[in-house]
Backbone as CSV, one residue per row, in Angstrom:
resi,resn,N_x,N_y,N_z,CA_x,CA_y,CA_z,C_x,C_y,C_z
1,UNK,45.933,265.910,117.955,46.314,266.400,116.636,47.444,267.418,116.792
2,UNK,48.384,267.354,115.887,49.506,268.276,115.861,49.008,269.696,115.603
3,UNK,49.712,270.680,116.169,49.358,272.062,115.867,49.517,272.308,114.380
4,UNK,48.545,272.981,113.800,48.612,273.291,112.372,49.508,274.499,112.156
5,UNK,50.295,274.447,111.095,51.243,275.517,110.800,50.637,276.608,109.936
6,UNK,49.505,276.339,109.323,48.761,277.354,108.575,47.288,277.220,108.948
7,UNK,46.498,278.219,108.626,45.076,278.213,108.983,44.219,278.004,107.734
8,UNK,42.965,277.608,107.932,42.056,277.523,106.785,41.951,278.850,106.032
9,UNK,41.984,279.965,106.751,41.922,281.278,106.093,43.146,281.530,105.215
10,UNK,44.324,281.014,105.624,45.520,281.145,104.785,45.292,280.466,103.436
11,UNK,44.684,279.282,103.471,44.424,278.536,102.226,43.373,279.257,101.398
12,UNK,42.294,279.698,102.044,41.236,280.426,101.316,41.763,281.701,100.681
13,UNK,42.584,282.458,101.425,43.120,283.712,100.903,44.062,283.499,99.730
14,UNK,44.783,282.393,99.731,45.706,282.108,98.635,44.977,281.623,97.384
15,UNK,44.013,280.745,97.569,43.407,280.031,96.451,42.487,280.908,95.603
16,UNK,42.584,280.716,94.296,41.659,281.344,93.352,40.541,280.381,92.971
17,UNK,40.602,279.176,93.494,39.626,278.143,93.141,38.414,278.269,94.053
18,UNK,37.289,278.564,93.453,36.062,278.817,94.213,35.676,277.622,95.097
19,UNK,35.831,276.415,94.579,35.470,275.222,95.343,36.323,275.082,96.603
20,UNK,37.575,275.477,96.534,38.462,275.423,97.701,38.081,276.531,98.684
21,UNK,37.802,277.707,98.183,37.417,278.832,99.037,36.138,278.539,99.812
22,UNK,35.252,277.737,99.232,33.964,277.444,99.863,33.989,276.216,100.769
23,UNK,35.116,275.523,100.856,35.189,274.351,101.742,35.051,274.798,103.192
24,UNK,34.453,273.948,104.001,34.296,274.274,105.418,35.663,274.287,106.093
25,UNK,35.755,274.978,107.204,37.015,275.024,107.944,37.445,273.630,108.387
26,UNK,36.486,272.798,108.769,36.814,271.449,109.217,37.472,270.649,108.094
27,UNK,36.936,270.774,106.888,37.527,270.055,105.749,38.885,270.629,105.383
28,UNK,39.017,271.946,105.435,40.318,272.558,105.149,41.349,272.170,106.206
29,UNK,40.930,272.028,107.444,41.853,271.588,108.491,42.381,270.185,108.162
30,UNK,41.501,269.317,107.674,41.936,267.983,107.259,42.916,268.073,106.092
31,UNK,42.618,268.930,105.118,43.524,269.125,103.977,44.885,269.643,104.449
32,UNK,44.865,270.595,105.368,46.100,271.171,105.905,46.885,270.116,106.673
33,UNK,46.202,269.329,107.484,46.863,268.275,108.254,47.536,267.272,107.311
34,UNK,46.829,266.874,106.264,47.404,265.952,105.278,48.638,266.577,104.617
35,UNK,48.541,267.850,104.255,49.657,268.543,103.615,50.847,268.637,104.567
36,UNK,50.577,268.939,105.805,51.630,269.065,106.805,52.330,267.715,107.013
37,UNK,51.563,266.644,107.073,52.163,265.313,107.236,52.977,264.929,106.000
38,UNK,52.522,265.339,104.825,53.285,265.085,103.602,54.638,265.797,103.673
39,UNK,54.638,267.052,104.112,55.881,267.825,104.216,56.824,267.178,105.231
40,UNK,56.305,266.762,106.368,57.132,266.112,107.388,57.743,264.829,106.831
41,UNK,56.940,264.055,106.138,57.430,262.802,105.548,58.432,263.063,104.427
42,UNK,58.138,264.016,103.566,59.006,264.332,102.432,60.378,264.816,102.902
43,UNK,60.397,265.668,103.921,61.646,266.258,104.398,62.330,265.425,105.474
44,UNK,61.611,264.450,106.046,62.117,263.687,107.185,62.511,264.654,108.310
45,UNK,61.695,265.669,108.487,61.987,266.760,109.415,60.677,267.184,110.068
46,UNK,60.651,267.191,111.410,59.426,267.616,112.097,59.463,269.095,112.480
47,UNK,60.546,269.786,112.141,60.715,271.224,112.346,60.640,271.629,113.820
48,UNK,60.895,270.674,114.716,60.836,270.965,116.152,61.982,271.874,116.606
49,UNK,63.074,271.931,115.850,64.193,272.792,116.254,63.987,274.252,115.851
50,UNK,62.899,274.547,115.165,62.603,275.923,114.742,61.652,276.580,115.731
51,UNK,61.948,277.826,116.087,61.029,278.586,116.932,59.754,278.911,116.164
52,UNK,59.912,279.186,114.880,58.783,279.493,114.006,58.976,278.727,112.702
53,UNK,57.878,278.209,112.169,57.943,277.456,110.919,58.343,278.409,109.790
54,UNK,59.367,278.047,108.993,59.803,278.923,107.894,58.680,279.184,106.882
55,UNK,58.714,280.368,106.296,57.663,280.774,105.356,57.590,279.849,104.150
56,UNK,58.714,279.372,103.660,58.679,278.491,102.487,57.977,277.169,102.812
57,UNK,58.088,276.692,104.046,57.390,275.473,104.466,55.891,275.754,104.545
58,UNK,55.519,276.891,105.102,54.106,277.270,105.160,53.514,277.388,103.752
59,UNK,54.277,277.975,102.838,53.812,278.115,101.462,53.588,276.747,100.823
60,UNK,54.507,275.817,101.056,54.349,274.459,100.511,53.093,273.800,101.070
61,UNK,52.821,274.000,102.339,51.635,273.410,102.960,50.368,274.019,102.374
62,UNK,50.364,275.316,102.158,49.199,275.975,101.548,48.962,275.429,100.147
63,UNK,50.024,275.299,99.355,49.882,274.763,97.997,49.338,273.339,98.011
64,UNK,49.864,272.502,98.900,49.391,271.115,98.990,47.961,271.036,99.499
65,UNK,47.626,271.849,100.498,46.257,271.839,101.036,45.269,272.254,99.959
66,UNK,45.652,273.203,99.119,44.785,273.603,98.014,44.574,272.435,97.050
67,UNK,45.639,271.721,96.743,45.528,270.559,95.845,44.644,269.489,96.462
68,UNK,44.857,269.178,97.750,44.025,268.171,98.412,42.553,268.587,98.411
69,UNK,42.287,269.855,98.709,40.910,270.346,98.711,40.288,270.292,97.330
70,UNK,41.030,270.739,96.337,40.537,270.730,94.956,40.253,269.308,94.496
71,UNK,41.186,268.394,94.762,41.007,267.004,94.339,39.822,266.345,95.034
72,UNK,39.576,266.693,96.293,38.427,266.128,97.005,37.119,266.555,96.355
73,UNK,37.028,267.812,96.000,35.816,268.335,95.373,35.682,267.806,93.950
74,UNK,36.776,267.819,93.199,36.752,267.403,91.801,36.435,265.923,91.658
75,UNK,37.061,265.097,92.467,36.836,263.660,92.326,35.402,263.287,92.672
76,UNK,34.770,264.062,93.523,33.378,263.792,93.880,32.424,264.201,92.767
77,UNK,32.776,265.234,91.995,31.868,265.771,90.979,32.266,265.430,89.553
78,UNK,33.453,264.875,89.383,34.002,264.724,88.041,33.136,263.838,87.153
79,UNK,32.866,264.334,85.969,32.116,263.603,84.958,33.126,263.089,83.946
80,UNK,33.315,261.776,83.902,34.334,261.218,83.026,33.830,261.016,81.610
81,UNK,32.606,260.550,81.458,32.066,260.400,80.109,30.550,260.415,80.162
82,UNK,29.981,260.796,79.042,28.530,260.892,78.949,28.130,260.588,77.509
83,UNK,27.067,259.846,77.362,26.551,259.533,76.026,25.065,259.849,75.993
84,UNK,24.669,260.564,74.964,23.261,260.900,74.786,22.935,260.747,73.315
85,UNK,22.067,259.800,72.988,21.746,259.448,71.597,23.041,259.180,70.825
86,UNK,23.331,259.980,69.815,24.539,259.747,69.030,25.685,260.693,69.426
87,UNK,25.516,261.424,70.537,26.541,262.353,71.012,27.286,261.716,72.182
88,UNK,28.617,261.815,72.163,29.428,261.261,73.234,30.445,262.305,73.681
89,UNK,30.675,262.362,74.988,31.616,263.327,75.552,32.476,262.613,76.580
90,UNK,33.772,262.825,76.531,34.690,262.276,77.519,35.561,263.406,78.042
91,UNK,35.607,263.539,79.353,36.387,264.606,79.982,37.796,264.121,80.288
92,UNK,38.719,265.035,80.239,40.085,264.747,80.661,40.088,264.627,82.180
93,UNK,41.078,263.948,82.699,41.217,263.838,84.143,41.682,265.185,84.685
94,UNK,40.902,265.807,85.529,41.237,267.139,86.020,41.799,267.125,87.439
95,UNK,42.139,265.944,87.950,42.734,265.852,89.277,44.163,266.376,89.197
96,UNK,44.542,267.211,90.158,45.877,267.801,90.173,46.836,266.892,90.915
97,UNK,48.057,266.836,90.435,49.074,265.960,91.002,50.005,266.736,91.933
98,UNK,50.399,266.098,93.018,51.341,266.717,93.950,52.691,266.905,93.273
99,UNK,53.055,265.983,92.392,54.349,266.091,91.720,54.431,267.321,90.812
100,UNK,53.287,267.866,90.410,53.264,269.068,89.578,53.123,270.360,90.397
101,UNK,53.160,270.237,91.718,52.916,271.396,92.580,54.092,272.354,92.672
102,UNK,55.289,271.867,92.408,56.468,272.725,92.478,56.921,273.032,93.888
103,UNK,56.634,272.154,94.841,57.022,272.432,96.231,58.454,272.011,96.539
104,UNK,59.067,271.211,95.695,60.408,270.700,95.983,61.418,271.812,96.273
105,UNK,61.499,272.870,95.442,62.452,273.937,95.750,62.155,274.654,97.080
106,UNK,60.889,274.697,97.465,60.531,275.343,98.729,61.030,274.538,99.936
107,UNK,61.118,273.225,99.767,61.457,272.340,100.889,62.885,271.810,100.849
108,UNK,63.575,272.026,99.761,64.892,271.421,99.533,65.871,271.624,100.684
109,UNK,65.965,272.816,101.206,66.955,273.096,102.258,66.597,272.464,103.601
110,UNK,65.370,271.959,103.740,64.933,271.385,105.010,64.949,269.858,105.020
111,UNK,65.306,269.242,103.893,65.317,267.781,103.809,66.482,267.238,104.623
112,UNK,66.169,266.275,105.485,67.179,265.601,106.294,67.324,264.169,105.788
113,UNK,68.560,263.726,105.677,68.809,262.354,105.235,68.407,261.398,106.350
114,UNK,67.810,260.268,105.979,67.436,259.257,106.961,68.677,258.474,107.352
115,UNK,68.852,258.277,108.653,69.992,257.536,109.165,69.701,256.045,109.047
116,UNK,70.653,255.317,108.445,70.519,253.874,108.294,71.693,253.207,108.981
117,UNK,71.419,252.405,109.987,72.446,251.675,110.726,73.547,252.589,111.251
118,UNK,73.195,253.799,111.635,74.151,254.716,112.236,75.088,255.396,111.259
119,UNK,74.949,255.147,109.964,75.823,255.763,108.974,74.978,256.594,108.023
120,UNK,75.380,257.852,107.844,74.694,258.727,106.907,75.671,259.118,105.817
121,UNK,75.312,258.871,104.570,76.158,259.223,103.454,75.359,260.100,102.513
122,UNK,75.923,261.237,102.182,75.257,262.137,101.240,76.140,262.264,100.011
123,UNK,75.571,262.053,98.867,76.293,262.173,97.602,75.716,263.331,96.820
124,UNK,76.560,263.983,96.082,76.092,265.043,95.225,76.871,265.046,93.948
125,UNK,76.297,265.601,92.929,76.942,265.706,91.632,78.023,266.766,91.672
126,UNK,79.141,266.502,91.044,80.212,267.499,90.976,80.124,268.297,89.703
């Protein structure tokens, strides 16, 4: 397993979500590993040229690990609908989305373009 760039305690200390704070270290390590792999894939960067992982990358991993932990707990307990006699209740989907995490600005400067057939072209808006 790759060295983790943040610790379970980093995630617990950041999170205000009780369910995430109470997750075991082993489960948080899995959440962190998933978050770290997402960052590597998103940026196309393994950060091997850095002596120390930048703080903004660590912050993105903590945010993602919290989402993964929360979604694991929520999806296991989520009550989607319930009917009792003439009363009916339907819950909204409370799973959090990675696209709503706001990590893009934290990782933007670390994104590397994928090389295709030896040619790299970067376009930007003028």
